[in-house]
C-alpha positions as CSV (number, residue, x, y, z in Angstrom):
1,N,2.2,-11.0,-9.3
2,P,3.0,-10.6,-5.6
3,P,6.6,-11.4,-4.5
4,K,7.2,-14.9,-3.1
5,L,8.3,-14.1,0.5
6,N,9.4,-10.4,0.4
7,D,7.9,-9.6,3.8
8,V,4.5,-9.9,2.2
9,L,2.7,-12.3,4.6
10,R,-1.1,-12.4,5.0
11,P,-0.9,-12.7,8.8
12,K,1.2,-9.5,8.9
13,L,-1.3,-7.5,6.8
14,I,-4.6,-8.7,8.2
15,A,-4.8,-8.5,12.0
16,E,-6.5,-11.5,13.5
17,N,-8.8,-9.6,15.8
18,R,-9.6,-6.8,13.4
19,R,-7.0,-4.4,14.8
20,S,-5.5,-3.8,11.3
21,L,-5.7,-0.3,9.8
22,L,-6.2,-2.0,6.5
23,D,-9.5,-3.1,5.1
24,P,-9.2,-7.0,5.0
25,T,-11.1,-7.2,1.7
26,M,-8.7,-4.7,0.0
27,V,-5.7,-6.7,1.4
28,E,-7.1,-10.0,0.0
29,E,-7.8,-8.3,-3.4
30,A,-4.3,-6.9,-3.5
31,L,-2.7,-10.3,-2.7
32,E,-5.0,-12.0,-5.3
33,G,-3.7,-9.5,-8.0
34,K,-6.9,-7.6,-8.3
35,R,-5.5,-4.3,-6.8
36,R,-2.2,-2.6,-7.2
37,Y,-0.2,-2.4,-3.9
38,S,3.2,-1.1,-2.8
39,F,5.4,-1.1,0.2
40,I,7.0,2.3,0.6
41,N,9.6,3.1,3.3
42,V,10.0,6.6,4.6
43,W,13.7,7.2,5.7
44,R,14.9,10.3,7.5
45,S,17.6,11.5,9.8
46,I,16.6,11.8,13.5
47,D,19.6,14.0,14.3
48,A,18.3,17.6,14.8
49,E,21.8,19.1,14.8
50,N,23.9,17.3,12.2
51,P,23.4,16.4,8.6
52,V,23.9,12.8,7.5
53,K,27.5,12.3,6.4
54,N,28.5,8.8,7.7
55,P,27.2,7.0,5.7
56,P,24.8,8.7,3.3
57,L,22.3,6.8,1.1
58,A,22.4,6.2,-2.6
59,C,19.9,4.8,-5.1
60,I,20.2,3.2,-8.5
61,D,18.2,4.5,-11.4
62,A,15.9,1.4,-11.9
63,A,16.2,1.7,-15.7
64,T,19.9,1.0,-15.5
65,A,19.7,-2.4,-13.7
66,S,18.4,-5.6,-15.1
67,V,17.3,-8.8,-13.3
68,D,20.6,-10.3,-14.3
69,D,22.3,-7.7,-12.1
70,L,20.5,-8.9,-8.9
71,R,21.4,-11.6,-6.5
72,M,18.7,-12.7,-4.1
73,F,19.6,-13.6,-0.5
74,K,17.3,-15.0,2.2
75,I,16.9,-13.4,5.6
76,H,15.9,-16.0,8.2
77,Y,13.6,-14.6,10.9
78,V,12.1,-16.5,13.8
79,D,8.7,-16.7,12.1
80,R,9.5,-16.5,8.4
81,V,12.1,-16.3,5.7
82,G,12.3,-13.0,3.8
83,E,14.1,-12.1,0.6
84,N,16.3,-9.2,-0.4
85,Y,18.7,-8.4,-3.2
86,F,22.2,-7.4,-3.8
87,V,23.0,-5.6,-7.0
88,C,26.2,-6.7,-8.9
89,P,28.0,-4.9,-11.7
90,P,26.0,-5.1,-14.9
91,S,26.2,-8.5,-16.5
92,T,28.1,-8.5,-19.8
93,S,27.5,-12.2,-20.5
94,S,23.7,-12.0,-20.2
95,S,21.9,-14.2,-22.7
96,S,19.1,-11.5,-22.9
97,P,20.0,-8.1,-24.3
98,P,19.2,-5.1,-22.1
99,S,15.9,-3.3,-22.9
100,S,16.1,-0.2,-25.1
101,S,15.8,2.1,-22.1
102,S,18.3,0.1,-20.0
103,S,21.9,1.2,-19.7
104,S,23.3,-2.2,-18.6
105,E,25.9,-1.8,-21.3
106,R,27.4,1.3,-19.7
107,G,26.8,0.6,-16.0
108,H,24.4,1.5,-13.2
109,S,23.5,5.2,-12.6
110,W,23.7,5.9,-8.9
111,Y,22.3,9.0,-7.2
112,Y,23.0,10.0,-3.6
113,Y,21.7,12.6,-1.2
114,P,24.5,14.3,0.7
115,D,24.1,16.2,3.9
116,M,20.4,15.2,4.5
117,T,18.9,16.9,7.5
118,M,16.0,16.0,9.8
119,K,13.7,18.2,7.7
120,E,14.2,15.9,4.6
121,A,13.0,12.4,3.9
122,L,13.5,9.8,1.2
123,L,10.7,7.6,0.0
124,L,12.1,4.2,-1.0
125,K,9.8,1.9,-2.9
126,Q,10.3,-1.6,-1.5
127,W,7.8,-3.3,-3.8
128,D,5.3,-2.4,-6.4
129,S,2.9,-5.1,-7.6
130,V,2.8,-3.6,-11.1
131,G,6.5,-2.7,-11.5
132,G,8.4,-4.1,-14.5
133,V,10.3,-6.9,-12.6
134,A,7.1,-7.8,-10.6
135,C,5.3,-8.3,-13.9
136,G,8.1,-10.5,-15.4
137,A,10.1,-8.0,-17.3
138,R,13.9,-8.5,-17.5
139,S,14.3,-4.8,-16.4
140,D,12.3,-2.2,-14.7
141,G,13.1,-0.1,-17.7
142,A,10.8,-2.2,-19.9
143,K,7.1,-1.3,-20.3
144,N,4.7,-4.0,-19.1
145,D,1.0,-4.6,-19.6
146,Y,0.0,-2.3,-16.8
147,D,2.0,0.6,-18.3
148,V,0.5,0.1,-21.7
149,Q,-3.1,-0.3,-20.4
150,H,-2.9,2.8,-18.3
151,G,-0.8,4.9,-20.7
152,S,1.9,5.5,-18.1
153,G,5.6,5.5,-18.4
154,W,7.5,2.5,-17.0
155,L,7.1,1.8,-13.3
156,S,10.0,0.4,-11.1
157,T,9.3,-2.6,-8.9
158,F,11.6,-1.5,-6.1
159,T,14.4,1.0,-5.2
160,I,17.8,-0.5,-5.1
161,H,19.5,1.5,-2.4
162,S,22.5,1.3,-0.1
163,A,24.5,3.3,2.4
164,F,28.1,3.9,1.2
165,I,31.3,5.3,2.5
166,D,31.8,8.8,0.9
167,P,35.5,9.1,0.1
168,S,35.3,12.9,0.4
169,I,34.3,12.7,4.1
170,C,36.8,12.0,6.8
171,Q,35.2,9.0,8.5
172,E,37.0,9.4,11.8
173,E,35.8,13.0,12.2
174,S,32.2,12.5,11.1
175,L,29.4,11.4,13.4
176,P,27.7,8.1,12.7
177,R,24.3,8.4,11.0
178,K,21.2,8.5,13.3
179,S,18.1,7.6,11.2
180,I,14.8,5.9,11.2
181,E,12.9,4.0,8.5
182,V,9.2,3.3,8.6
183,R,7.4,0.9,6.2
184,C,4.1,1.9,4.8
185,V,1.6,-0.2,2.8
186,V,-0.2,1.5,-0.1
187,I,-3.2,-0.2,-1.7
188,W,-4.8,1.6,-4.6
189,E,-8.6,2.2,-4.5
190,K,-9.0,1.5,-8.2
191,D,-8.9,-2.1,-9.3
192,I,-6.2,-3.2,-11.8
């Protein structure tokens, strides 16, 4: 199931005058649910001399967040409306219990990458068409039909991530982060 408006627009994926690097047939098949696809962002520092300190990036372990913890907001662009999510503290009043592999009862597990240099990069999954949430699960920690059919472990739909202020770093003395992020489209050769 493709996302509703999460920067997944046919005109952006298929160039009108065949300038796209993507095979139009594969794009159509992905958008029709016949092929697995993902958007992966590559993030890295562009500062050759200083590691990232202000602010570093952190990611949530997808198995520790449920759909009930997400709040969608719309981003209004000139040519479209996109969607993104905030993550809130785990819901304790949720009508649906967390999945067996979820840890919503104890909170989100965050991981961060201190002092990243220009020689390091993070791959951030922005969307996976066969991730748990994309397939209707309440959590990315729940196995879905794709996982069962392909004998894989659970797959996350996206990487919840954020920059944050590290209290161990003196903000006034640290240089602001210089970084770049590039979005990549991945379409699997094998049909779903």
